[in-house]
N, CA, C and O atoms as a MOPAC input file, in Angstrom:
PM7 MOZYME 1SCF
protein

 N     42.77500 1   -46.02600 1    25.87800 1
 C     42.26800 1   -44.63000 1    26.52600 1
 C     41.77300 1   -43.58700 1    25.32500 1
 O     42.24100 1   -43.25800 1    24.23500 1
 N     40.67600 1   -43.26300 1    26.03300 1
 C     39.86600 1   -42.11900 1    24.88200 1
 C     40.78200 1   -40.96000 1    24.63500 1
 O     41.40900 1   -40.49900 1    25.58900 1
 N     40.90200 1   -40.48900 1    23.53200 1
 C     41.59400 1   -39.32600 1    23.05800 1
 C     41.00300 1   -38.11700 1    23.33000 1
 O     39.96900 1   -37.82900 1    22.72600 1
 N     41.50000 1   -37.31800 1    24.17300 1
 C     40.81600 1   -36.13200 1    24.48600 1
 C     41.01800 1   -34.86400 1    23.49400 1
 O     41.60500 1   -35.01200 1    22.42200 1
 N     40.53500 1   -33.69100 1    23.88200 1
 C     40.89700 1   -32.47800 1    23.07400 1
 C     42.18200 1   -31.98900 1    23.55800 1
 O     42.76000 1   -32.25300 1    24.61200 1
 N     42.59200 1   -31.07000 1    22.39500 1
 C     43.91300 1   -30.37000 1    23.14700 1
 C     43.37500 1   -29.49700 1    24.39200 1
 O     42.21800 1   -29.09800 1    24.53000 1
 N     44.24300 1   -29.32900 1    25.09600 1
 C     43.98500 1   -28.31500 1    26.39700 1
 C     45.18300 1   -27.85600 1    27.00000 1
 O     46.20500 1   -28.16500 1    26.38700 1
 N     45.32100 1   -27.21600 1    28.01500 1
 C     46.51800 1   -26.54000 1    28.44200 1
 C     47.50900 1   -28.11600 1    28.96800 1
 O     47.02800 1   -29.22600 1    29.19400 1
 N     48.68800 1   -27.78400 1    29.02700 1
 C     49.61000 1   -28.86300 1    29.47000 1
 C     49.37300 1   -29.16900 1    30.71800 1
 O     49.21500 1   -28.23600 1    31.50600 1
 N     49.29500 1   -30.51400 1    31.18600 1
 C     49.18200 1   -31.01000 1    32.47400 1
 C     50.84800 1   -30.76700 1    33.33100 1
 O     51.95400 1   -30.70500 1    32.79500 1
 N     50.55200 1   -30.68600 1    34.57000 1
 C     51.70900 1   -30.16700 1    35.60000 1
 C     53.08000 1   -30.95500 1    34.90000 1
 O     54.11700 1   -30.35100 1    34.62800 1
 N     52.89100 1   -32.25800 1    34.69300 1
 C     54.06800 1   -33.06300 1    34.23000 1
 C     54.69300 1   -32.43000 1    32.78500 1
 O     55.88500 1   -32.22600 1    32.55700 1
 N     53.60500 1   -32.18800 1    31.91900 1
 C     54.37900 1   -31.75600 1    30.58100 1
 C     54.82000 1   -30.24900 1    30.66500 1
 O     55.84900 1   -29.82000 1    30.14300 1
 N     53.98800 1   -29.55200 1    31.32900 1
 C     54.70700 1   -28.22100 1    31.58800 1
 C     55.94700 1   -27.98200 1    32.22200 1
 O     56.65800 1   -27.00900 1    31.97000 1
 N     56.23600 1   -28.95300 1    33.12700 1
 C     57.34100 1   -29.09300 1    33.88100 1
 C     58.43900 1   -29.48400 1    32.80700 1
 O     59.54300 1   -28.93900 1    32.78400 1
 N     57.99400 1   -30.60700 1    31.79800 1
 C     58.84100 1   -30.98900 1    30.74800 1
 C     59.31000 1   -29.87400 1    29.92000 1
 O     60.48500 1   -29.59200 1    29.68900 1
 N     58.31900 1   -29.30200 1    29.52300 1
 C     58.52700 1   -27.64100 1    28.45900 1
 C     59.41100 1   -26.70800 1    29.30400 1
 O     60.10000 1   -26.03200 1    28.54000 1
 N     59.66500 1   -26.39700 1    30.68900 1
 C     60.31900 1   -25.63500 1    31.29700 1
 C     61.74700 1   -26.37500 1    31.06900 1
 O     62.65200 1   -25.61200 1    30.73000 1
 N     62.07000 1   -27.68600 1    31.19900 1
 C     63.19300 1   -28.16600 1    31.46500 1
 C     63.83600 1   -28.18900 1    30.03600 1
 O     65.02200 1   -27.90700 1    29.86500 1
 N     62.98800 1   -28.54100 1    29.02100 1
 C     63.29000 1   -28.25400 1    27.54100 1
 C     63.82700 1   -26.91100 1    27.22900 1
 O     64.83100 1   -26.86800 1    26.51800 1
 N     63.28800 1   -25.77400 1    27.66900 1
 C     63.47400 1   -24.47100 1    27.42200 1
 C     64.79200 1   -24.26900 1    28.01200 1
 O     65.63000 1   -23.66300 1    27.34400 1
 N     65.07500 1   -24.68000 1    29.13400 1
 C     66.16700 1   -24.16400 1    29.97200 1
 C     67.37000 1   -25.01200 1    29.58800 1
 O     68.51000 1   -24.59800 1    29.79500 1
 N     67.12900 1   -26.18500 1    29.03600 1
 C     68.22800 1   -27.34000 1    28.45500 1
 C     68.56900 1   -27.08900 1    27.14900 1
 O     69.75200 1   -27.15500 1    26.81400 1
 N     67.64200 1   -26.79000 1    26.30300 1
 C     68.19300 1   -26.57000 1    24.95200 1
 C     68.25600 1   -25.08600 1    24.20200 1
 O     68.15000 1   -24.77900 1    23.01400 1
 N     68.48100 1   -24.28100 1    25.42900 1
 C     68.93100 1   -22.91500 1    25.03000 1
 C     70.28500 1   -22.90500 1    25.22600 1
 O     70.89500 1   -21.85100 1    25.04300 1
 N     70.83000 1   -23.84500 1    25.54800 1
 C     72.35400 1   -23.78200 1    25.34100 1
 C     72.87000 1   -25.28400 1    24.91700 1
 O     72.34300 1   -26.29400 1    25.38200 1
 N     73.81200 1   -25.31200 1    24.11100 1
 C     74.14200 1   -26.75900 1    23.62400 1
 C     75.20500 1   -27.27400 1    24.74000 1
 O     76.43500 1   -27.22700 1    24.75200 1
 N     74.26200 1   -27.78300 1    25.67400 1
 C     74.80400 1   -28.56200 1    26.86300 1
 C     74.62400 1   -30.06400 1    27.02300 1
 O     73.46600 1   -30.43900 1    26.84200 1
 N     75.47700 1   -30.97000 1    27.31100 1
 C     75.38400 1   -32.32500 1    27.27600 1
 C     73.68800 1   -32.62200 1    28.05100 1
 O     72.97200 1   -33.59400 1    27.80700 1
 N     73.42500 1   -31.67800 1    28.84000 1
 C     72.20400 1   -31.97100 1    29.70000 1
 C     71.10300 1   -31.83900 1    28.53000 1
 O     70.06800 1   -32.47600 1    28.73100 1
 N     71.17700 1   -31.18000 1    27.46800 1
 C     70.06200 1   -31.13100 1    26.68800 1
 C     69.81800 1   -32.64800 1    26.09600 1
 O     68.83500 1   -32.85400 1    25.38400 1
 N     70.50300 1   -33.42800 1    26.32900 1
 C     70.33200 1   -34.77700 1    25.84700 1
 C     69.19300 1   -35.55000 1    26.48100 1
 O     68.64100 1   -36.46200 1    25.86500 1
 N     68.80600 1   -35.16400 1    27.80900 1
 C     68.15500 1   -35.70000 1    28.65700 1
 C     66.59600 1   -35.63900 1    28.32200 1
 O     65.81700 1   -36.48100 1    28.76800 1
 N     66.19000 1   -34.55900 1    27.48900 1
 C     64.76500 1   -34.50500 1    27.20600 1
 C     64.53100 1   -35.12800 1    25.76300 1
 O     63.38900 1   -35.20100 1    25.31000 1
 N     65.54200 1   -35.53800 1    25.11000 1
 C     65.06200 1   -36.41200 1    23.97900 1
 C     65.52400 1   -38.07000 1    24.00200 1
 O     66.56000 1   -38.53800 1    24.47400 1
 N     64.46900 1   -38.74500 1    23.37400 1
 C     64.70700 1   -40.23700 1    23.41500 1
 C     65.91600 1   -40.51300 1    22.77900 1
 O     66.47300 1   -39.63100 1    22.12600 1
 N     66.47300 1   -41.82300 1    22.90800 1
 C     67.77600 1   -42.12600 1    22.39800 1
 C     67.96400 1   -41.93600 1    21.09600 1
 O     69.04900 1   -41.44900 1    20.78000 1
 N     67.08300 1   -42.22700 1    20.12100 1
 C     66.86200 1   -41.72900 1    18.64700 1
 C     65.55000 1   -41.10300 1    18.48000 1
 O     64.60700 1   -41.58400 1    19.10800 1
 N     65.36300 1   -40.08300 1    17.70900 1
 C     64.30600 1   -39.20600 1    17.53300 1
 C     64.23300 1   -38.71000 1    16.25400 1
 O     65.24100 1   -38.44200 1    15.60000 1
 N     62.99400 1   -38.55500 1    15.80900 1
 C     62.53600 1   -37.89300 1    14.33600 1
 C     62.55300 1   -36.45200 1    14.40200 1
 O     62.05700 1   -35.86900 1    15.36600 1
 N     63.12600 1   -35.79800 1    13.37700 1
 C     62.82600 1   -34.31500 1    13.25300 1
 C     62.27500 1   -34.30500 1    11.94100 1
 O     62.72300 1   -34.99000 1    11.02200 1
 N     61.12500 1   -33.38600 1    11.83300 1
 C     60.41900 1   -33.41300 1    10.76500 1
 C     60.61200 1   -31.90600 1    10.31400 1
 O     60.42500 1   -31.09100 1    11.21800 1
 N     60.91300 1   -31.45700 1     9.22300 1
 C     60.91500 1   -30.14500 1     8.99900 1
 C     60.92800 1   -29.84800 1     7.21400 1
 O     60.75600 1   -30.82900 1     6.49000 1
 N     61.09400 1   -28.75000 1     6.70500 1
 C     60.86100 1   -28.43500 1     5.29900 1
 C     61.90300 1   -29.13700 1     4.43400 1
 O     61.76000 1   -29.41300 1     3.24300 1
 N     62.90700 1   -29.37400 1     5.14700 1
 C     63.82700 1   -30.22900 1     4.41200 1
 C     63.74200 1   -31.86800 1     4.35800 1
 O     64.45700 1   -32.56200 1     3.63400 1
 N     62.85500 1   -32.30200 1     5.15200 1
 C     62.57500 1   -33.68900 1     5.16100 1
 C     62.29600 1   -34.29400 1     6.47700 1
 O     61.80500 1   -33.62700 1     7.38800 1
 N     62.65700 1   -35.78900 1     6.62000 1
 C     62.46200 1   -36.18000 1     7.77500 1
 C     63.90700 1   -37.03900 1     8.37400 1
 O     64.43600 1   -37.94600 1     7.73200 1
 N     64.37700 1   -36.57500 1     9.64800 1
 C     65.82300 1   -37.02900 1     9.89300 1
 C     65.65800 1   -37.66000 1    11.16300 1
 O     64.87200 1   -37.30700 1    12.04300 1
 N     66.41000 1   -38.56400 1    11.19300 1
 C     66.59100 1   -39.35500 1    12.71700 1
 C     67.88500 1   -38.93300 1    13.35400 1
 O     68.95500 1   -38.96800 1    12.74600 1
 N     67.77000 1   -38.58400 1    14.44100 1
 C     68.96500 1   -37.84500 1    15.18700 1
 C     69.08100 1   -38.48700 1    16.66900 1
 O     68.09800 1   -38.89400 1    17.28900 1
 N     70.27100 1   -38.52000 1    17.10700 1
 C     70.53600 1   -38.81300 1    18.37500 1
 C     70.67400 1   -37.60200 1    19.12000 1
 O     70.85400 1   -36.55000 1    18.50500 1
 N     70.60600 1   -37.61900 1    20.47600 1
 C     70.87500 1   -36.62300 1    21.44100 1
 C     71.90800 1   -36.07500 1    21.31400 1
 O     71.90000 1   -34.84400 1    21.34000 1
 N     73.05400 1   -36.72800 1    21.14800 1
 C     74.46100 1   -36.23400 1    21.06600 1
 C     74.80800 1   -35.62900 1    19.75500 1
 O     75.67700 1   -34.76100 1    19.67900 1
 N     74.06200 1   -36.12300 1    18.57200 1
 C     74.07300 1   -35.18900 1    17.26000 1
 C     73.62700 1   -34.04400 1    17.48000 1
 O     74.33200 1   -33.09800 1    17.12800 1
 N     72.40600 1   -33.79600 1    18.08500 1
 C     71.70100 1   -32.68800 1    18.45000 1
 C     72.41000 1   -31.62200 1    19.11000 1
 O     72.31600 1   -30.46400 1    18.70400 1
 N     73.09900 1   -31.93600 1    20.08400 1
 C     74.11800 1   -31.15600 1    21.00200 1
 C     75.20700 1   -30.71900 1    20.29700 1
 O     75.58600 1   -29.55400 1    20.41400 1
 N     75.98600 1   -31.82500 1    19.28500 1
 C     77.12100 1   -31.30500 1    18.78200 1
 C     76.89800 1   -30.49400 1    17.58400 1
 O     77.75800 1   -29.70600 1    17.19100 1
 N     75.74100 1   -30.65900 1    16.96800 1
 C     75.64500 1   -29.89000 1    15.47800 1
 C     74.23000 1   -28.96500 1    15.54300 1
 O     74.19700 1   -27.73900 1    15.43500 1
 N     73.12600 1   -29.81300 1    15.73500 1
 C     71.72700 1   -28.98900 1    15.13700 1
 C     71.42700 1   -27.92500 1    16.25600 1
 O     70.68600 1   -27.01000 1    15.89700 1
 N     71.89200 1   -27.89400 1    17.58500 1
 C     71.59500 1   -26.76000 1    18.48200 1
 C     72.49100 1   -25.65900 1    17.80600 1
 O     72.06500 1   -24.68000 1    17.19200 1
 N     73.78800 1   -25.98500 1    18.02100 1
 C     74.80700 1   -24.88300 1    17.56300 1
 C     74.50500 1   -24.25000 1    16.21200 1
 O     74.69500 1   -23.04900 1    16.02000 1
 N     74.03000 1   -25.07800 1    15.27100 1
 C     73.57500 1   -24.52400 1    13.79100 1
 C     72.41100 1   -23.58500 1    13.93100 1
 O     72.35600 1   -22.46400 1    13.42500 1
 N     71.41500 1   -24.19800 1    14.72500 1
 C     70.01900 1   -23.25100 1    14.90100 1
 C     70.51800 1   -22.01300 1    15.56800 1
 O     70.12700 1   -20.97200 1    15.03900 1
 N     71.29100 1   -21.88800 1    16.60800 1
 C     71.78500 1   -20.57300 1    17.21600 1
 C     72.37400 1   -19.76400 1    16.26000 1
 O     72.09400 1   -18.57000 1    16.15000 1
 N     73.18300 1   -20.35200 1    15.55300 1
 C     74.06400 1   -19.41900 1    14.53900 1
 C     73.03500 1   -18.77800 1    13.61900 1
 O     73.12800 1   -17.58600 1    13.32600 1
 N     72.06600 1   -19.54300 1    13.16300 1
 C     71.02300 1   -19.07400 1    12.22900 1
 C     70.26700 1   -17.87000 1    12.71200 1
 O     70.08300 1   -16.82000 1    12.09700 1
 N     69.83200 1   -18.22100 1    14.00000 1
 C     68.99400 1   -17.10500 1    14.90300 1
 C     69.76900 1   -15.86500 1    15.11400 1
 O     69.26900 1   -14.76000 1    14.90300 1
 N     71.14200 1   -16.04800 1    15.58100 1
 C     72.06000 1   -14.84300 1    15.74700 1
 C     72.29700 1   -14.20800 1    14.64700 1
 O     72.18700 1   -12.98200 1    14.68700 1
 N     72.68800 1   -14.86300 1    13.36200 1
 C     72.82600 1   -14.13700 1    12.05400 1
 C     71.64400 1   -13.24400 1    11.52000 1
 O     71.76500 1   -12.27900 1    10.76600 1
 N     70.51100 1   -13.73400 1    12.03700 1
 C     69.03500 1   -12.87400 1    11.69600 1
 C     68.70400 1   -11.94900 1    12.80400 1
 O     67.56100 1   -11.53200 1    12.98600 1
 N     69.82300 1   -11.60400 1    13.61500 1
 C     69.34400 1   -10.72900 1    14.66400 1
 C     68.38200 1   -11.31100 1    15.86600 1
 O     67.87700 1   -10.54300 1    16.68600 1
 N     68.22700 1   -12.35800 1    15.89100 1
 C     67.22200 1   -12.71300 1    17.24500 1
 C     68.09000 1   -12.65900 1    18.57000 1
 O     69.21300 1   -13.11200 1    18.79200 1
 N     67.36600 1   -12.08400 1    19.23300 1
 C     68.23000 1   -11.82800 1    20.51900 1
 C     67.53400 1   -12.62900 1    21.53100 1
 O     67.97300 1   -12.54800 1    22.67800 1
 N     66.39400 1   -13.48900 1    21.28000 1
 C     66.04100 1   -14.23900 1    22.13700 1
 C     64.75600 1   -15.09200 1    21.98400 1
 O     63.81700 1   -14.48100 1    21.47300 1
 N     64.54000 1   -16.31200 1    22.30700 1
 C     63.16200 1   -17.10800 1    21.79600 1
 C     62.52500 1   -17.41700 1    22.99500 1
 O     63.22300 1   -17.85000 1    23.91200 1
 N     60.92900 1   -17.22600 1    23.21100 1
 C     60.52500 1   -17.68000 1    24.23200 1
 C     59.23000 1   -18.27500 1    23.81400 1
 O     58.56400 1   -17.92300 1    22.84000 1
 N     58.93500 1   -19.26800 1    24.70700 1
 C     57.62900 1   -20.13500 1    24.43900 1
 C     56.43000 1   -19.07600 1    24.77200 1
 O     56.46800 1   -18.11600 1    25.54100 1
 N     55.48800 1   -19.48500 1    24.06100 1
 C     54.25800 1   -18.80300 1    24.33100 1
 C     53.33300 1   -19.75900 1    24.70500 1
 O     53.44100 1   -20.39900 1    25.75100 1
 N     52.27100 1   -19.91900 1    23.77400 1
 C     51.00700 1   -20.91400 1    24.14100 1
 C     51.48300 1   -22.24200 1    23.71900 1
 O     52.06700 1   -22.42900 1    22.65200 1
 N     51.18000 1   -23.29200 1    24.71100 1
 C     51.47000 1   -24.68800 1    24.35600 1
 C     49.93000 1   -25.41500 1    24.90100 1
 O     49.13900 1   -25.10600 1    25.79200 1
 N     49.96700 1   -26.40900 1    23.98400 1
 C     48.72000 1   -27.27600 1    24.17900 1
 C     48.99300 1   -28.64900 1    24.01300 1
 O     49.58700 1   -29.06900 1    23.02100 1
 N     48.55100 1   -29.44900 1    25.02500 1
 C     48.73500 1   -30.91300 1    25.07400 1
 C     47.41200 1   -31.50100 1    24.75800 1
 O     46.32500 1   -31.00500 1    25.05600 1
 N     47.67100 1   -32.90400 1    23.95600 1
 C     46.71700 1   -33.83600 1    23.63500 1
 C     47.28600 1   -35.16800 1    24.10900 1
 O     48.30500 1   -35.66500 1    23.62900 1
 N     46.40000 1   -35.83200 1    25.29600 1
 C     46.93300 1   -36.88500 1    25.66700 1
 C     46.48900 1   -38.09600 1    24.50000 1
 O     45.32500 1   -38.08000 1    24.10100 1
 N     47.32300 1   -39.00700 1    24.03300 1
 C     46.89900 1   -40.02200 1    23.17300 1
 C     46.73800 1   -41.36500 1    23.79900 1
 O     45.92100 1   -42.24600 1    23.53100 1
 N     47.62900 1   -41.33800 1    24.63300 1
 C     47.29900 1   -42.62900 1    25.54100 1
 C     48.18700 1   -42.47400 1    26.74800 1
 O     48.65400 1   -41.35600 1    26.96500 1
 N     48.51800 1   -43.63300 1    27.68700 1
 C     49.46700 1   -43.39500 1    28.94600 1
 C     50.77300 1   -43.05200 1    28.69600 1
 O     51.44600 1   -42.49100 1    29.56200 1
 N     51.28500 1   -43.37200 1    27.42100 1
 C     52.67500 1   -43.13900 1    27.07800 1
 C     53.01100 1   -42.14800 1    26.09100 1
 O     54.18100 1   -42.00800 1    25.73600 1
 N     52.03600 1   -41.41800 1    25.59700 1
 C     52.29700 1   -40.49100 1    24.61800 1
 C     51.43600 1   -39.10200 1    24.78500 1
 O     50.31700 1   -39.17300 1    25.29400 1
 N     51.84400 1   -38.13000 1    24.45400 1
 C     51.35200 1   -36.72600 1    24.30500 1
 C     51.76100 1   -36.07900 1    23.07700 1
 O     52.94800 1   -36.09500 1    22.75100 1
 N     50.88200 1   -35.51200 1    22.36800 1
 C     51.18000 1   -34.57200 1    21.18100 1
 C     51.15600 1   -33.38600 1    21.94700 1
 O     50.22600 1   -33.26900 1    22.74600 1
 N     52.18100 1   -32.28400 1    21.84300 1
 C     52.14500 1   -31.15400 1    22.50300 1
 C     52.35200 1   -29.97600 1    21.11100 1
 O     53.21100 1   -30.17000 1    20.25100 1
 N     51.58700 1   -28.99100 1    21.09200 1
 C     51.91000 1   -28.21700 1    20.25200 1
 C     52.50100 1   -26.49200 1    20.89600 1
 O     51.92100 1   -25.81600 1    21.74500 1
 N     53.55900 1   -26.20500 1    20.29600 1
 C     53.99600 1   -24.96100 1    20.89100 1
 C     53.98400 1   -23.71600 1    20.03900 1
 O     54.09200 1   -23.87400 1    18.82300 1
 N     53.87000 1   -22.53400 1    20.51300 1
 C     53.99200 1   -21.28700 1    19.64100 1
 C     55.27200 1   -20.80700 1    20.18100 1
 O     55.49200 1   -20.99600 1    21.37700 1
 N     56.30500 1   -20.09700 1    19.31500 1
 C     57.33200 1   -19.37800 1    19.90200 1
 C     57.32500 1   -18.00200 1    19.43400 1
 O     56.73100 1   -17.67400 1    18.40700 1
 N     58.01100 1   -17.14500 1    20.20800 1
 C     58.30200 1   -15.79500 1    19.67600 1
 C     59.98500 1   -15.49700 1    19.63800 1
 O     60.73100 1   -15.36900 1    20.60900 1
 N     60.30400 1   -15.43400 1    18.28800 1
 C     61.75600 1   -14.95800 1    18.37800 1
 C     61.91800 1   -13.41200 1    18.03700 1
 O     61.53400 1   -12.83400 1    17.02000 1
 N     62.63700 1   -12.84200 1    19.23300 1
 C     62.74800 1   -11.23000 1    19.28500 1
 C     63.82900 1   -11.04200 1    18.34100 1
 O     64.85500 1   -11.72200 1    18.31100 1
 N     63.51000 1    -9.98300 1    17.49500 1
 C     64.63500 1    -9.35700 1    16.92300 1
 C     64.37300 1    -7.82100 1    16.74900 1
 O     63.19600 1    -7.47600 1    16.85900 1
 N     65.22500 1    -6.93400 1    16.51500 1
 C     65.22800 1    -5.77100 1    16.40000 1
 C     63.88100 1    -5.07100 1    15.37100 1
 O     63.02800 1    -4.24400 1    15.69300 1
 N     64.07900 1    -5.69500 1    14.19800 1
 C     63.11100 1    -5.40700 1    13.18600 1
 C     61.46800 1    -6.18800 1    13.60600 1
 O     60.56000 1    -6.14600 1    12.77600 1
 N     61.29400 1    -6.78800 1    14.81300 1
 C     59.96200 1    -7.15900 1    15.03000 1
 C     59.93400 1    -8.71600 1    15.38700 1
 O     60.59300 1    -9.44700 1    14.64700 1
 N     59.29300 1    -9.24900 1    16.36100 1
 C     59.30100 1   -10.58000 1    16.66200 1
 C     58.68900 1   -11.49900 1    15.54800 1
 O     57.79600 1   -11.15200 1    14.77400 1
 N     59.17900 1   -12.47600 1    15.57600 1
 C     58.68800 1   -13.62100 1    14.72200 1
 C     57.92000 1   -14.84800 1    15.29700 1
 O     58.41000 1   -15.39000 1    16.28800 1
 N     56.78800 1   -15.32700 1    14.78400 1
 C     56.26400 1   -16.21300 1    15.21700 1
 C     56.65900 1   -17.69800 1    14.53300 1
 O     56.67700 1   -17.91200 1    13.32100 1
 N     56.97600 1   -18.68600 1    15.59900 1
 C     57.37700 1   -19.97100 1    15.00900 1
 C     56.36000 1   -20.87600 1    15.64900 1
 O     55.66200 1   -20.47400 1    16.58000 1
 N     56.25900 1   -22.23400 1    15.10500 1
 C     55.40300 1   -23.08400 1    16.02900 1
 C     56.08500 1   -24.53000 1    15.48700 1
 O     56.64300 1   -24.65000 1    14.39600 1
 N     55.92300 1   -25.56000 1    16.45000 1
 C     56.34600 1   -26.61100 1    16.67100 1
 C     55.39700 1   -27.61800 1    17.25300 1
 O     54.42500 1   -27.21800 1    17.89400 1
 N     55.63800 1   -29.03000 1    17.05300 1
 C     54.99400 1   -29.85300 1    17.77000 1
 C     55.97900 1   -30.95000 1    18.28600 1
 O     57.03200 1   -31.19700 1    17.69700 1
 N     55.60600 1   -31.54600 1    19.33500 1
 C     56.38700 1   -32.65600 1    19.90000 1
 C     55.42800 1   -33.86100 1    20.26500 1
 O     54.34200 1   -33.75400 1    20.83400 1
 N     55.93000 1   -34.83400 1    19.90400 1
 C     55.24700 1   -36.39000 1    20.05200 1
 C     56.32300 1   -36.70300 1    21.42200 1
 O     57.53800 1   -36.89900 1    21.37500 1
 N     55.55000 1   -36.67900 1    22.45500 1
 C     56.31800 1   -37.09900 1    23.57300 1
 C     56.06200 1   -38.51300 1    23.91900 1
 O     54.98300 1   -39.07800 1    23.74100 1
 N     57.22300 1   -39.09900 1    24.47200 1
 C     56.86600 1   -40.68500 1    24.93000 1
 C     57.33800 1   -40.63000 1    26.26100 1
 O     58.38800 1   -40.03900 1    26.51100 1
 N     56.52200 1   -41.30900 1    27.34100 1
 C     57.09400 1   -41.56100 1    28.63100 1
 C     58.19300 1   -42.57400 1    28.86100 1
 O     57.97200 1   -43.76400 1    28.63300 1
 N     59.18500 1   -42.22300 1    29.23400 1
 C     60.37300 1   -42.91800 1    29.57100 1
 C     60.60100 1   -43.01200 1    30.93100 1
 O     60.83500 1   -41.91500 1    31.43800 1
 N     60.61400 1   -43.99700 1    31.73400 1
 C     61.03800 1   -43.78200 1    33.18900 1
 C     60.08400 1   -43.01800 1    33.86500 1
 O     58.88600 1   -43.30000 1    33.84400 1
 N     60.57900 1   -42.01800 1    34.49100 1
 C     60.03000 1   -41.17700 1    35.45800 1
 C     59.56200 1   -39.76600 1    34.76400 1
 O     59.03400 1   -38.79900 1    35.31300 1
 N     59.95700 1   -39.96900 1    33.22900 1
 C     59.55900 1   -38.26300 1    32.64200 1
 C     59.28400 1   -38.69900 1    31.20400 1
 O     59.19800 1   -39.80700 1    30.67600 1
 N     59.15900 1   -37.26500 1    30.68600 1
 C     58.79700 1   -37.31600 1    29.09800 1
 C     59.99100 1   -37.29700 1    28.33600 1
 O     61.01400 1   -36.94100 1    28.92000 1
 N     60.05700 1   -37.63800 1    27.05100 1
 C     61.22000 1   -37.67200 1    26.02600 1
 C     60.44900 1   -37.12000 1    24.86200 1
 O     59.26200 1   -37.36100 1    24.64100 1
 N     61.24000 1   -36.34900 1    24.13200 1
 C     60.93600 1   -36.10700 1    22.68300 1
 C     60.97400 1   -37.24800 1    21.79300 1
 O     62.12900 1   -37.66300 1    21.69900 1
 N     60.06700 1   -37.97300 1    21.04300 1
 C     60.19600 1   -38.88500 1    20.07300 1
 C     60.17700 1   -38.51100 1    18.96000 1
 O     60.78000 1   -39.14000 1    18.09000 1
 N     59.45100 1   -37.34200 1    18.67500 1
 C     59.12900 1   -36.73700 1    17.18300 1
 C     59.03300 1   -35.20600 1    17.46600 1
 O     58.25600 1   -34.73400 1    18.29600 1
 N     59.87500 1   -34.48500 1    16.71700 1
 C     59.84100 1   -32.94000 1    16.76800 1
 C     59.43800 1   -32.50900 1    15.45700 1
 O     60.12300 1   -32.90900 1    14.51500 1
 N     58.60100 1   -31.87900 1    15.26100 1
 C     58.10900 1   -31.30700 1    14.22900 1
 C     58.08400 1   -29.85800 1    14.07000 1
 O     57.35600 1   -29.16300 1    14.78000 1
 N     59.04200 1   -29.24200 1    12.93900 1
 C     58.98800 1   -27.59800 1    12.99800 1
 C     57.96300 1   -27.48800 1    11.95200 1
 O     58.08700 1   -28.03000 1    10.85400 1
 N     56.76700 1   -26.65500 1    12.36500 1
 C     55.85900 1   -26.23700 1    11.31600 1
 C     56.30100 1   -25.07400 1    10.46900 1
 O     55.87600 1   -24.84700 1     9.33700 1
 N     57.13600 1   -24.40400 1    11.07700 1
 C     57.49700 1   -23.02100 1    10.48500 1
 C     59.02500 1   -23.26000 1    10.20100 1
 O     59.78900 1   -23.54600 1    11.12300 1
 N     59.44800 1   -23.13600 1     8.90600 1
 C     60.87300 1   -23.14600 1     8.68300 1
 C     61.81200 1   -21.90600 1     8.95900 1
 O     61.87000 1   -20.96100 1     8.17200 1
 N     62.49500 1   -21.96800 1    10.05000 1
 C     63.12000 1   -20.95800 1    10.57200 1
 C     64.03200 1   -20.36400 1     9.39100 1
 O     64.02100 1   -19.13600 1     9.31000 1
 N     64.79900 1   -21.04600 1     8.48900 1
 C     65.72300 1   -20.50700 1     7.65300 1
 C     64.68200 1   -19.43400 1     6.31300 1
 O     65.12100 1   -18.47300 1     5.68100 1
 N     63.50800 1   -19.92800 1     6.24300 1
 C     62.78100 1   -19.04300 1     5.46500 1
 C     62.12100 1   -17.97300 1     6.11800 1
 O     61.96000 1   -16.97000 1     5.42400 1
 N     61.67400 1   -17.93700 1     7.35500 1
 C     61.21300 1   -16.71700 1     8.11700 1
 C     62.38200 1   -15.75800 1     8.43100 1
 O     62.33200 1   -14.55100 1     8.19400 1
 N     63.42500 1   -16.38200 1     8.97600 1
 C     64.50600 1   -15.55500 1     9.45100 1
 C     65.37900 1   -14.74600 1     8.45300 1
 O     66.11400 1   -13.80300 1     8.74900 1
 N     65.16900 1   -15.28900 1     7.18700 1
 C     66.06100 1   -14.61000 1     6.17100 1
 C     65.17200 1   -13.58900 1     5.34200 1
 O     65.76500 1   -12.81700 1     4.58800 1
 N     63.74800 1   -13.53300 1     5.43400 1
 C     62.78900 1   -13.08400 1     4.66600 1
 C     63.06000 1   -11.44100 1     4.86300 1
 O     63.34600 1   -10.94300 1     5.95200 1
 N     62.96000 1   -10.91200 1     3.98500 1
 C     62.90600 1    -9.22800 1     4.45900 1
 C     61.85300 1    -8.70300 1     5.34300 1
 O     60.64600 1    -8.86400 1     5.16600 1
 N     62.38900 1    -8.08600 1     6.27300 1
 C     61.23400 1    -7.36600 1     7.31700 1
 C     60.29700 1    -6.56100 1     6.36600 1
 O     60.71000 1    -5.98800 1     5.35800 1
 N     58.86900 1    -6.57000 1     6.81900 1
 C     58.00000 1    -5.74900 1     6.14500 1
 C     57.31300 1    -4.67700 1     7.10800 1
 O     56.50600 1    -3.86600 1     6.65200 1

């Protein structure tokens, strides 16, 4: 398959992103359904292999605590772009806005999605913005 340019998310990927937002906004066992059985998280601290169960038990609650301690009242997805790599894989870039009283912060991440069964699953999650740095930086 020929690789295309980034464009708006397809209907399937847009549906996946809506599910991702809804399910990962809380540390629910249902959040495990949007991740592969094991997946990579790449961020400023390194590359880590996680399971969905570890994500729900530790990573989502730790991230929520970090955001709450920085005064974040909500995170919303902004622009999302999709690149079809082949029939089984999509690269999706996402911009996020973290609302807090001192002003919204922009965060960005990418997903390498893999088609599994009837839907998409995160195989690689890349944080382009280190939330520990931007959330603890003094407001300007």
